[in-house]
C-alpha positions as CSV (number, residue, x, y, z in Angstrom):
1,L,-37.9,-29.9,13.3
2,K,-37.6,-29.0,9.6
3,V,-37.2,-25.3,10.4
4,T,-34.5,-26.1,13.0
5,L,-32.7,-28.3,10.5
6,L,-32.8,-25.6,7.9
7,K,-31.5,-23.0,10.3
8,L,-28.6,-25.4,11.3
9,F,-27.7,-25.8,7.6
10,E,-27.8,-22.1,7.1
11,T,-25.5,-21.5,10.1
12,L,-23.1,-24.2,8.9
13,F,-23.1,-22.8,5.4
14,T,-22.5,-19.2,6.6
15,F,-19.7,-20.4,8.9
16,S,-18.0,-22.5,6.2
17,S,-18.2,-19.7,3.7
18,A,-16.7,-17.1,6.0
19,E,-13.5,-15.8,4.6
20,E,-10.5,-17.2,6.5
21,P,-7.4,-15.0,6.7
22,M,-4.8,-15.8,4.1
23,D,-1.5,-17.4,5.2
24,E,1.7,-15.6,4.7
25,Q,2.8,-17.5,1.6
26,S,-0.6,-17.1,0.0
27,I,-0.4,-13.3,0.5
28,I,3.1,-13.1,-1.1
29,S,1.9,-15.4,-3.9
30,E,-1.1,-13.2,-4.6
31,M,1.0,-10.1,-4.4
32,T,3.5,-11.4,-6.9
33,V,0.7,-12.1,-9.4
34,Y,-0.6,-8.6,-8.8
35,I,2.9,-7.1,-9.4
36,K,3.3,-9.0,-12.6
37,K,-0.1,-7.8,-13.9
38,N,0.3,-4.2,-12.8
39,L,3.9,-3.2,-13.7
40,A,2.8,0.3,-15.0
41,Q,1.1,1.1,-11.7
42,D,2.5,2.5,-8.5
43,L,4.1,-0.5,-6.9
44,S,5.7,1.3,-3.9
45,I,6.1,-0.7,-0.7
46,S,3.6,1.6,1.1
47,T,1.0,1.1,-1.6
48,L,1.4,-2.7,-1.5
49,S,1.4,-2.8,2.3
50,N,-1.7,-0.7,2.5
51,G,-3.5,-2.6,-0.2
52,Y,-2.8,-5.9,1.5
53,G,-3.2,-4.6,5.1
54,I,0.4,-5.6,6.1
55,D,2.9,-3.5,7.9
56,Q,5.8,-2.4,5.6
57,R,8.4,-4.2,7.8
58,K,6.4,-7.4,7.8
59,L,6.0,-7.1,4.0
60,H,9.7,-6.8,3.6
61,Y,10.3,-9.7,6.0
62,L,7.8,-11.9,4.1
63,F,9.3,-11.1,0.7
64,Q,12.8,-12.0,2.1
65,K,11.4,-15.2,3.5
66,Y,9.4,-16.5,0.5
67,M,11.1,-14.8,-2.5
68,G,14.7,-14.5,-1.3
69,L,14.9,-10.8,-1.9
70,C,13.3,-7.6,-0.8
71,P,10.1,-6.3,-2.5
72,K,11.8,-3.4,-4.2
73,K,14.5,-5.7,-5.8
74,Y,11.8,-8.2,-6.8
75,I,9.7,-5.5,-8.5
76,T,12.8,-4.2,-10.3
77,A,13.7,-7.7,-11.5
78,I,10.1,-8.3,-12.8
79,R,10.1,-4.9,-14.5
80,M,13.5,-5.5,-16.1
81,R,12.5,-9.0,-17.3
82,S,9.4,-7.6,-18.9
83,A,11.4,-4.8,-20.5
84,K,13.9,-7.3,-21.9
85,E,11.1,-9.3,-23.4
86,M,9.6,-6.3,-25.1
87,L,13.0,-5.1,-26.3
88,S,13.7,-8.5,-27.7
89,H,10.3,-9.2,-29.4
90,E,8.6,-5.9,-30.1
91,T,9.5,-2.8,-32.1
92,I,7.8,-0.3,-29.9
93,A,9.8,2.8,-28.8
94,I,11.9,2.5,-25.7
95,S,10.0,5.3,-24.1
96,E,6.8,3.3,-24.5
97,I,8.5,0.2,-23.0
98,A,9.7,2.3,-20.0
99,H,6.1,3.5,-19.4
100,K,4.7,0.0,-19.7
101,V,7.0,-1.3,-17.1
102,G,6.4,1.5,-14.6
103,Y,9.1,4.1,-15.3
104,Q,7.8,7.6,-16.1
105,D,11.3,9.0,-16.7
106,V,12.9,7.3,-19.7
107,Y,16.4,8.3,-18.7
108,Y,16.0,6.8,-15.3
109,F,14.7,3.6,-16.9
110,S,17.7,3.5,-19.2
111,R,20.1,3.9,-16.2
112,A,18.3,1.3,-14.2
113,F,18.2,-1.1,-17.2
114,K,21.9,-0.7,-17.8
115,K,22.7,-1.2,-14.1
116,V,20.8,-4.5,-14.2
117,T,21.9,-5.9,-17.6
118,G,25.1,-4.1,-18.4
119,Y,23.6,-2.7,-21.6
120,S,21.5,0.3,-22.5
121,P,18.1,-0.6,-23.8
122,T,19.2,0.3,-27.3
123,M,22.3,-1.8,-27.1
124,Y,20.3,-4.7,-25.6
125,R,17.9,-4.5,-28.5
126,R,20.7,-4.5,-31.1
127,R,22.5,-7.3,-29.3
128,F,19.3,-9.4,-29.4
129,E,18.8,-8.7,-33.1
130,K,22.2,-10.2,-33.8
131,S,21.6,-13.2,-31.6
132,P,17.9,-13.9,-31.1
133,F,18.5,-17.0,-29.0
134,I,19.8,-15.1,-25.9
135,M,18.0,-16.5,-22.9
136,S,17.0,-14.4,-19.9
137,E,19.2,-15.2,-16.9
138,N,16.6,-14.0,-14.5
139,P,14.3,-16.8,-13.2
140,F,11.4,-14.5,-12.4
């Protein structure tokens, strides 16, 4: 009886500790945390979808559903927010900031930054120096 009871507990413990599949919202939540922590890494849609075992179209759909924008725009927004913070509070070179937020080409980073903010990285830094209380308008 004791052996049978122990086997029953072992079976129950094994069953309860079996990993359940994550729900859609948890996957997106985990993915957004990963993106924020790994800005300098390859964050292409194919890399993310392969890493999380999700079809690229489904990944796009889930991001639209839970984040309100496509993954590429989300990644760009997070990268730009991080770049704005670094430009505002650190004195490191713009090329280093570009690399830290995932842009290997500094000129491409500058064009993308200007497209999002309306300012080049240099002008943004100068603007912030004159008015350090500028708040980021991006909620991410």
